[in-house]
CHARMM internal coordinates of N, CA and C (Angstrom, degrees):
IC EDIT
DIST 1 N 1 CA 1.4733
DIST 1 CA 1 C 1.5364
ANGL 1 N 1 CA 1 C 111.31
DIST 1 C 2 N 1.3596
ANGL 1 CA 1 C 2 N 112.09
DIHE 1 N 1 CA 1 C 2 N -39.36
DIST 2 N 2 CA 1.5027
ANGL 1 C 2 N 2 CA 116.27
DIHE 1 CA 1 C 2 N 2 CA -172.04
DIST 2 CA 2 C 1.5448
ANGL 2 N 2 CA 2 C 105.11
DIHE 1 C 2 N 2 CA 2 C -67.51
DIST 2 C 3 N 1.3022
ANGL 2 CA 2 C 3 N 117.93
DIHE 2 N 2 CA 2 C 3 N -41.34
DIST 3 N 3 CA 1.5125
ANGL 2 C 3 N 3 CA 120.03
DIHE 2 CA 2 C 3 N 3 CA -177.60
DIST 3 CA 3 C 1.5719
ANGL 3 N 3 CA 3 C 108.31
DIHE 2 C 3 N 3 CA 3 C -61.73
DIST 3 C 4 N 1.2993
ANGL 3 CA 3 C 4 N 113.29
DIHE 3 N 3 CA 3 C 4 N -40.48
DIST 4 N 4 CA 1.5746
ANGL 3 C 4 N 4 CA 119.65
DIHE 3 CA 3 C 4 N 4 CA -173.02
DIST 4 CA 4 C 1.5659
ANGL 4 N 4 CA 4 C 100.69
DIHE 3 C 4 N 4 CA 4 C -67.20
DIST 4 C 5 N 1.2868
ANGL 4 CA 4 C 5 N 120.27
DIHE 4 N 4 CA 4 C 5 N -49.84
DIST 5 N 5 CA 1.5047
ANGL 4 C 5 N 5 CA 115.05
DIHE 4 CA 4 C 5 N 5 CA -177.09
DIST 5 CA 5 C 1.5468
ANGL 5 N 5 CA 5 C 115.49
DIHE 4 C 5 N 5 CA 5 C -67.74
DIST 5 C 6 N 1.3166
ANGL 5 CA 5 C 6 N 112.38
DIHE 5 N 5 CA 5 C 6 N -28.60
DIST 6 N 6 CA 1.5053
ANGL 5 C 6 N 6 CA 114.78
DIHE 5 CA 5 C 6 N 6 CA 175.29
DIST 6 CA 6 C 1.4720
ANGL 6 N 6 CA 6 C 106.69
DIHE 5 C 6 N 6 CA 6 C -70.63
DIST 6 C 7 N 1.3495
ANGL 6 CA 6 C 7 N 127.88
DIHE 6 N 6 CA 6 C 7 N -31.76
DIST 7 N 7 CA 1.3791
ANGL 6 C 7 N 7 CA 128.68
DIHE 6 CA 6 C 7 N 7 CA 177.78
DIST 7 CA 7 C 1.5356
ANGL 7 N 7 CA 7 C 108.34
DIHE 6 C 7 N 7 CA 7 C -68.59
DIST 7 C 8 N 1.3021
ANGL 7 CA 7 C 8 N 113.64
DIHE 7 N 7 CA 7 C 8 N -43.98
DIST 8 N 8 CA 1.5574
ANGL 7 C 8 N 8 CA 118.58
DIHE 7 CA 7 C 8 N 8 CA 176.33
DIST 8 CA 8 C 1.4401
ANGL 8 N 8 CA 8 C 110.39
DIHE 7 C 8 N 8 CA 8 C -58.28
DIST 8 C 9 N 1.2932
ANGL 8 CA 8 C 9 N 123.74
DIHE 8 N 8 CA 8 C 9 N -43.85
DIST 9 N 9 CA 1.4872
ANGL 8 C 9 N 9 CA 130.77
DIHE 8 CA 8 C 9 N 9 CA -175.78
DIST 9 CA 9 C 1.4377
ANGL 9 N 9 CA 9 C 106.55
DIHE 8 C 9 N 9 CA 9 C -65.29
DIST 9 C 10 N 1.3426
ANGL 9 CA 9 C 10 N 120.74
DIHE 9 N 9 CA 9 C 10 N -47.78
DIST 10 N 10 CA 1.4919
ANGL 9 C 10 N 10 CA 128.49
DIHE 9 CA 9 C 10 N 10 CA -176.74
DIST 10 CA 10 C 1.4939
ANGL 10 N 10 CA 10 C 103.83
DIHE 9 C 10 N 10 CA 10 C -66.56
DIST 10 C 11 N 1.3869
ANGL 10 CA 10 C 11 N 127.71
DIHE 10 N 10 CA 10 C 11 N -44.45
DIST 11 N 11 CA 1.3453
ANGL 10 C 11 N 11 CA 127.34
DIHE 10 CA 10 C 11 N 11 CA 177.24
DIST 11 CA 11 C 1.4972
ANGL 11 N 11 CA 11 C 117.39
DIHE 10 C 11 N 11 CA 11 C -59.20
DIST 11 C 12 N 1.3308
ANGL 11 CA 11 C 12 N 113.79
DIHE 11 N 11 CA 11 C 12 N -44.43
DIST 12 N 12 CA 1.4452
ANGL 11 C 12 N 12 CA 120.33
DIHE 11 CA 11 C 12 N 12 CA 175.52
DIST 12 CA 12 C 1.4877
ANGL 12 N 12 CA 12 C 112.99
DIHE 11 C 12 N 12 CA 12 C -62.10
DIST 12 C 13 N 1.3068
ANGL 12 CA 12 C 13 N 119.70
DIHE 12 N 12 CA 12 C 13 N -36.42
DIST 13 N 13 CA 1.4624
ANGL 12 C 13 N 13 CA 120.47
DIHE 12 CA 12 C 13 N 13 CA 174.86
DIST 13 CA 13 C 1.5320
ANGL 13 N 13 CA 13 C 112.70
DIHE 12 C 13 N 13 CA 13 C -69.92
DIST 13 C 14 N 1.3857
ANGL 13 CA 13 C 14 N 118.15
DIHE 13 N 13 CA 13 C 14 N -39.33
DIST 14 N 14 CA 1.3738
ANGL 13 C 14 N 14 CA 123.15
DIHE 13 CA 13 C 14 N 14 CA -178.38
DIST 14 CA 14 C 1.5835
ANGL 14 N 14 CA 14 C 112.48
DIHE 13 C 14 N 14 CA 14 C -79.81
DIST 14 C 15 N 1.3066
ANGL 14 CA 14 C 15 N 118.63
DIHE 14 N 14 CA 14 C 15 N -19.28
DIST 15 N 15 CA 1.4303
ANGL 14 C 15 N 15 CA 123.93
DIHE 14 CA 14 C 15 N 15 CA -176.76
DIST 15 CA 15 C 1.5359
ANGL 15 N 15 CA 15 C 113.22
DIHE 14 C 15 N 15 CA 15 C 80.34
DIST 15 C 16 N 1.3695
ANGL 15 CA 15 C 16 N 117.28
DIHE 15 N 15 CA 15 C 16 N 23.87
DIST 16 N 16 CA 1.4782
ANGL 15 C 16 N 16 CA 123.48
DIHE 15 CA 15 C 16 N 16 CA -173.59
DIST 16 CA 16 C 1.6042
ANGL 16 N 16 CA 16 C 110.71
DIHE 15 C 16 N 16 CA 16 C -107.86
DIST 16 C 17 N 1.2569
ANGL 16 CA 16 C 17 N 117.34
DIHE 16 N 16 CA 16 C 17 N 29.94
DIST 17 N 17 CA 1.4692
ANGL 16 C 17 N 17 CA 121.26
DIHE 16 CA 16 C 17 N 17 CA -177.69
DIST 17 CA 17 C 1.4754
ANGL 17 N 17 CA 17 C 116.21
DIHE 16 C 17 N 17 CA 17 C -90.42
DIST 17 C 18 N 1.2846
ANGL 17 CA 17 C 18 N 115.63
DIHE 17 N 17 CA 17 C 18 N 1.29
DIST 18 N 18 CA 1.5509
ANGL 17 C 18 N 18 CA 113.53
DIHE 17 CA 17 C 18 N 18 CA 177.74
DIST 18 CA 18 C 1.5445
ANGL 18 N 18 CA 18 C 115.43
DIHE 17 C 18 N 18 CA 18 C 74.76
DIST 18 C 19 N 1.3712
ANGL 18 CA 18 C 19 N 117.85
DIHE 18 N 18 CA 18 C 19 N 19.07
DIST 19 N 19 CA 1.4532
ANGL 18 C 19 N 19 CA 121.71
DIHE 18 CA 18 C 19 N 19 CA -170.70
DIST 19 CA 19 C 1.4062
ANGL 19 N 19 CA 19 C 119.57
DIHE 18 C 19 N 19 CA 19 C 100.30
DIST 19 C 20 N 1.3077
ANGL 19 CA 19 C 20 N 119.69
DIHE 19 N 19 CA 19 C 20 N -9.53
DIST 20 N 20 CA 1.4502
ANGL 19 C 20 N 20 CA 123.97
DIHE 19 CA 19 C 20 N 20 CA 179.28
DIST 20 CA 20 C 1.5282
ANGL 20 N 20 CA 20 C 104.31
DIHE 19 C 20 N 20 CA 20 C -73.28
DIST 20 C 21 N 1.3409
ANGL 20 CA 20 C 21 N 119.11
DIHE 20 N 20 CA 20 C 21 N 135.55
DIST 21 N 21 CA 1.3931
ANGL 20 C 21 N 21 CA 126.70
DIHE 20 CA 20 C 21 N 21 CA -179.01
DIST 21 CA 21 C 1.5523
ANGL 21 N 21 CA 21 C 112.26
DIHE 20 C 21 N 21 CA 21 C -150.23
DIST 21 C 22 N 1.3033
ANGL 21 CA 21 C 22 N 112.02
DIHE 21 N 21 CA 21 C 22 N 158.13
DIST 22 N 22 CA 1.4603
ANGL 21 C 22 N 22 CA 118.05
DIHE 21 CA 21 C 22 N 22 CA 178.78
DIST 22 CA 22 C 1.5947
ANGL 22 N 22 CA 22 C 106.55
DIHE 21 C 22 N 22 CA 22 C -99.63
DIST 22 C 23 N 1.3712
ANGL 22 CA 22 C 23 N 112.13
DIHE 22 N 22 CA 22 C 23 N 124.80
DIST 23 N 23 CA 1.4204
ANGL 22 C 23 N 23 CA 118.68
DIHE 22 CA 22 C 23 N 23 CA -178.87
DIST 23 CA 23 C 1.5299
ANGL 23 N 23 CA 23 C 108.79
DIHE 22 C 23 N 23 CA 23 C -127.41
DIST 23 C 24 N 1.3200
ANGL 23 CA 23 C 24 N 113.83
DIHE 23 N 23 CA 23 C 24 N -167.08
DIST 24 N 24 CA 1.5428
ANGL 23 C 24 N 24 CA 113.62
DIHE 23 CA 23 C 24 N 24 CA 170.75
DIST 24 CA 24 C 1.4817
ANGL 24 N 24 CA 24 C 106.90
DIHE 23 C 24 N 24 CA 24 C -126.96
DIST 24 C 25 N 1.3118
ANGL 24 CA 24 C 25 N 116.52
DIHE 24 N 24 CA 24 C 25 N 147.74
DIST 25 N 25 CA 1.4587
ANGL 24 C 25 N 25 CA 121.74
DIHE 24 CA 24 C 25 N 25 CA 174.91
DIST 25 CA 25 C 1.4838
ANGL 25 N 25 CA 25 C 106.04
DIHE 24 C 25 N 25 CA 25 C -140.20
DIST 25 C 26 N 1.3962
ANGL 25 CA 25 C 26 N 109.83
DIHE 25 N 25 CA 25 C 26 N 122.49
DIST 26 N 26 CA 1.4830
ANGL 25 C 26 N 26 CA 117.34
DIHE 25 CA 25 C 26 N 26 CA -176.51
DIST 26 CA 26 C 1.5676
ANGL 26 N 26 CA 26 C 108.73
DIHE 25 C 26 N 26 CA 26 C 60.76
DIST 26 C 27 N 1.2389
ANGL 26 CA 26 C 27 N 116.01
DIHE 26 N 26 CA 26 C 27 N 34.12
DIST 27 N 27 CA 1.4977
ANGL 26 C 27 N 27 CA 121.00
DIHE 26 CA 26 C 27 N 27 CA -179.80
DIST 27 CA 27 C 1.4834
ANGL 27 N 27 CA 27 C 117.56
DIHE 26 C 27 N 27 CA 27 C 72.10
DIST 27 C 28 N 1.3991
ANGL 27 CA 27 C 28 N 116.61
DIHE 27 N 27 CA 27 C 28 N 6.94
DIST 28 N 28 CA 1.4605
ANGL 27 C 28 N 28 CA 116.58
DIHE 27 CA 27 C 28 N 28 CA 176.78
DIST 28 CA 28 C 1.5468
ANGL 28 N 28 CA 28 C 105.77
DIHE 27 C 28 N 28 CA 28 C -110.54
DIST 28 C 29 N 1.3431
ANGL 28 CA 28 C 29 N 118.54
DIHE 28 N 28 CA 28 C 29 N 160.46
DIST 29 N 29 CA 1.4336
ANGL 28 C 29 N 29 CA 124.36
DIHE 28 CA 28 C 29 N 29 CA 173.39
DIST 29 CA 29 C 1.5073
ANGL 29 N 29 CA 29 C 110.37
DIHE 28 C 29 N 29 CA 29 C -66.51
DIST 29 C 30 N 1.3759
ANGL 29 CA 29 C 30 N 111.71
DIHE 29 N 29 CA 29 C 30 N 138.61
DIST 30 N 30 CA 1.4859
ANGL 29 C 30 N 30 CA 115.94
DIHE 29 CA 29 C 30 N 30 CA -175.41
DIST 30 CA 30 C 1.6138
ANGL 30 N 30 CA 30 C 107.79
DIHE 29 C 30 N 30 CA 30 C -142.83
DIST 30 C 31 N 1.2138
ANGL 30 CA 30 C 31 N 115.06
DIHE 30 N 30 CA 30 C 31 N 143.29
DIST 31 N 31 CA 1.5155
ANGL 30 C 31 N 31 CA 119.88
DIHE 30 CA 30 C 31 N 31 CA -178.37
DIST 31 CA 31 C 1.5154
ANGL 31 N 31 CA 31 C 101.48
DIHE 30 C 31 N 31 CA 31 C -99.79
DIST 31 C 32 N 1.2543
ANGL 31 CA 31 C 32 N 116.62
DIHE 31 N 31 CA 31 C 32 N 120.64
DIST 32 N 32 CA 1.5179
ANGL 31 C 32 N 32 CA 128.86
DIHE 31 CA 31 C 32 N 32 CA -175.67
DIST 32 CA 32 C 1.6301
ANGL 32 N 32 CA 32 C 107.19
DIHE 31 C 32 N 32 CA 32 C -102.93
DIST 32 C 33 N 1.3151
ANGL 32 CA 32 C 33 N 116.61
DIHE 32 N 32 CA 32 C 33 N 116.99
DIST 33 N 33 CA 1.3847
ANGL 32 C 33 N 33 CA 123.54
DIHE 32 CA 32 C 33 N 33 CA 175.60
DIST 33 CA 33 C 1.4936
ANGL 33 N 33 CA 33 C 115.18
DIHE 32 C 33 N 33 CA 33 C -110.83
DIST 33 C 34 N 1.2687
ANGL 33 CA 33 C 34 N 127.82
DIHE 33 N 33 CA 33 C 34 N 123.30
DIST 34 N 34 CA 1.4542
ANGL 33 C 34 N 34 CA 127.53
DIHE 33 CA 33 C 34 N 34 CA -175.56
DIST 34 CA 34 C 1.5277
ANGL 34 N 34 CA 34 C 111.12
DIHE 33 C 34 N 34 CA 34 C -65.56
DIST 34 C 35 N 1.3151
ANGL 34 CA 34 C 35 N 119.15
DIHE 34 N 34 CA 34 C 35 N 149.04
DIST 35 N 35 CA 1.4686
ANGL 34 C 35 N 35 CA 124.87
DIHE 34 CA 34 C 35 N 35 CA 176.39
DIST 35 CA 35 C 1.5150
ANGL 35 N 35 CA 35 C 108.62
DIHE 34 C 35 N 35 CA 35 C -67.43
DIST 35 C 36 N 1.2925
ANGL 35 CA 35 C 36 N 112.35
DIHE 35 N 35 CA 35 C 36 N 140.73
DIST 36 N 36 CA 1.4368
ANGL 35 C 36 N 36 CA 119.15
DIHE 35 CA 35 C 36 N 36 CA 175.80
DIST 36 CA 36 C 1.5028
ANGL 36 N 36 CA 36 C 112.41
DIHE 35 C 36 N 36 CA 36 C -85.55
DIST 36 C 37 N 1.3109
ANGL 36 CA 36 C 37 N 120.84
DIHE 36 N 36 CA 36 C 37 N 157.49
DIST 37 N 37 CA 1.3799
ANGL 36 C 37 N 37 CA 125.10
DIHE 36 CA 36 C 37 N 37 CA 176.83
DIST 37 CA 37 C 1.5317
ANGL 37 N 37 CA 37 C 106.07
DIHE 36 C 37 N 37 CA 37 C -79.10
DIST 37 C 38 N 1.3602
ANGL 37 CA 37 C 38 N 111.23
DIHE 37 N 37 CA 37 C 38 N 149.19
DIST 38 N 38 CA 1.5152
ANGL 37 C 38 N 38 CA 117.96
DIHE 37 CA 37 C 38 N 38 CA -177.14
DIST 38 CA 38 C 1.5593
ANGL 38 N 38 CA 38 C 108.70
DIHE 37 C 38 N 38 CA 38 C -65.95
DIST 38 C 39 N 1.2958
ANGL 38 CA 38 C 39 N 115.65
DIHE 38 N 38 CA 38 C 39 N 137.36
DIST 39 N 39 CA 1.4283
ANGL 38 C 39 N 39 CA 124.85
DIHE 38 CA 38 C 39 N 39 CA 177.38
DIST 39 CA 39 C 1.4612
ANGL 39 N 39 CA 39 C 114.03
DIHE 38 C 39 N 39 CA 39 C -80.03
DIST 39 C 40 N 1.3305
ANGL 39 CA 39 C 40 N 121.75
DIHE 39 N 39 CA 39 C 40 N 148.39
DIST 40 N 40 CA 1.4838
ANGL 39 C 40 N 40 CA 124.95
DIHE 39 CA 39 C 40 N 40 CA 174.56
DIST 40 CA 40 C 1.5228
ANGL 40 N 40 CA 40 C 105.84
DIHE 39 C 40 N 40 CA 40 C -75.21
DIST 40 C 41 N 1.4534
ANGL 40 CA 40 C 41 N 112.77
DIHE 40 N 40 CA 40 C 41 N 139.55
DIST 41 N 41 CA 1.4213
ANGL 40 C 41 N 41 CA 118.40
DIHE 40 CA 40 C 41 N 41 CA -177.82
DIST 41 CA 41 C 1.5792
ANGL 41 N 41 CA 41 C 107.80
DIHE 40 C 41 N 41 CA 41 C -67.03
DIST 41 C 42 N 1.3427
ANGL 41 CA 41 C 42 N 116.02
DIHE 41 N 41 CA 41 C 42 N 146.76
DIST 42 N 42 CA 1.4385
ANGL 41 C 42 N 42 CA 118.25
DIHE 41 CA 41 C 42 N 42 CA 179.37
DIST 42 CA 42 C 1.5352
ANGL 42 N 42 CA 42 C 106.68
DIHE 41 C 42 N 42 CA 42 C -69.14
DIST 42 C 43 N 1.2705
ANGL 42 CA 42 C 43 N 118.80
DIHE 42 N 42 CA 42 C 43 N 156.36
DIST 43 N 43 CA 1.5020
ANGL 42 C 43 N 43 CA 128.55
DIHE 42 CA 42 C 43 N 43 CA -175.86
DIST 43 CA 43 C 1.4954
ANGL 43 N 43 CA 43 C 108.81
DIHE 42 C 43 N 43 CA 43 C -60.06
DIST 43 C 44 N 1.3350
ANGL 43 CA 43 C 44 N 119.52
DIHE 43 N 43 CA 43 C 44 N -42.98
DIST 44 N 44 CA 1.4286
ANGL 43 C 44 N 44 CA 126.82
DIHE 43 CA 43 C 44 N 44 CA -176.94
DIST 44 CA 44 C 1.5566
ANGL 44 N 44 CA 44 C 113.69
DIHE 43 C 44 N 44 CA 44 C -73.97
DIST 44 C 45 N 1.3147
ANGL 44 CA 44 C 45 N 121.81
DIHE 44 N 44 CA 44 C 45 N -16.31
DIST 45 N 45 CA 1.3609
ANGL 44 C 45 N 45 CA 122.97
DIHE 44 CA 44 C 45 N 45 CA -169.05
DIST 45 CA 45 C 1.6197
ANGL 45 N 45 CA 45 C 110.55
DIHE 44 C 45 N 45 CA 45 C -63.70
DIST 45 C 46 N 1.2591
ANGL 45 CA 45 C 46 N 120.98
DIHE 45 N 45 CA 45 C 46 N -39.43
DIST 46 N 46 CA 1.3764
ANGL 45 C 46 N 46 CA 127.14
DIHE 45 CA 45 C 46 N 46 CA 174.89
DIST 46 CA 46 C 1.5105
ANGL 46 N 46 CA 46 C 114.68
DIHE 45 C 46 N 46 CA 46 C -57.23
DIST 46 C 47 N 1.2515
ANGL 46 CA 46 C 47 N 117.47
DIHE 46 N 46 CA 46 C 47 N -46.55
DIST 47 N 47 CA 1.4694
ANGL 46 C 47 N 47 CA 127.98
DIHE 46 CA 46 C 47 N 47 CA 177.07
DIST 47 CA 47 C 1.4952
ANGL 47 N 47 CA 47 C 111.75
DIHE 46 C 47 N 47 CA 47 C -61.32
DIST 47 C 48 N 1.3654
ANGL 47 CA 47 C 48 N 111.02
DIHE 47 N 47 CA 47 C 48 N -43.75
DIST 48 N 48 CA 1.4918
ANGL 47 C 48 N 48 CA 118.30
DIHE 47 CA 47 C 48 N 48 CA -178.26
DIST 48 CA 48 C 1.6375
ANGL 48 N 48 CA 48 C 109.78
DIHE 47 C 48 N 48 CA 48 C -66.31
DIST 48 C 49 N 1.3207
ANGL 48 CA 48 C 49 N 114.76
DIHE 48 N 48 CA 48 C 49 N -40.94
DIST 49 N 49 CA 1.3925
ANGL 48 C 49 N 49 CA 123.69
DIHE 48 CA 48 C 49 N 49 CA -175.71
DIST 49 CA 49 C 1.5965
ANGL 49 N 49 CA 49 C 108.52
DIHE 48 C 49 N 49 CA 49 C -68.15
DIST 49 C 50 N 1.3603
ANGL 49 CA 49 C 50 N 116.16
DIHE 49 N 49 CA 49 C 50 N -38.14
DIST 50 N 50 CA 1.4399
ANGL 49 C 50 N 50 CA 117.34
DIHE 49 CA 49 C 50 N 50 CA -178.51
DIST 50 CA 50 C 1.5218
ANGL 50 N 50 CA 50 C 118.52
DIHE 49 C 50 N 50 CA 50 C -70.01
DIST 50 C 51 N 1.3774
ANGL 50 CA 50 C 51 N 111.86
DIHE 50 N 50 CA 50 C 51 N -15.15
DIST 51 N 51 CA 1.5278
ANGL 50 C 51 N 51 CA 114.49
DIHE 50 CA 50 C 51 N 51 CA -179.47
DIST 51 CA 51 C 1.5599
ANGL 51 N 51 CA 51 C 111.79
DIHE 50 C 51 N 51 CA 51 C -68.74
END
COOR INIT
IC SEED 1 N 1 CA 1 C
IC BUILD
């Protein structure tokens, strides 16, 4: 966990977090993560759902 937090800290300083940022929410520190684009459904999903 320490290594992960150190990586986040380094990324925030370098600006390489992919949009993750530290903000405030209701006056408290908050980690903000951007929404991801919708993924394409796998080819097999329709066949599995039809069973």
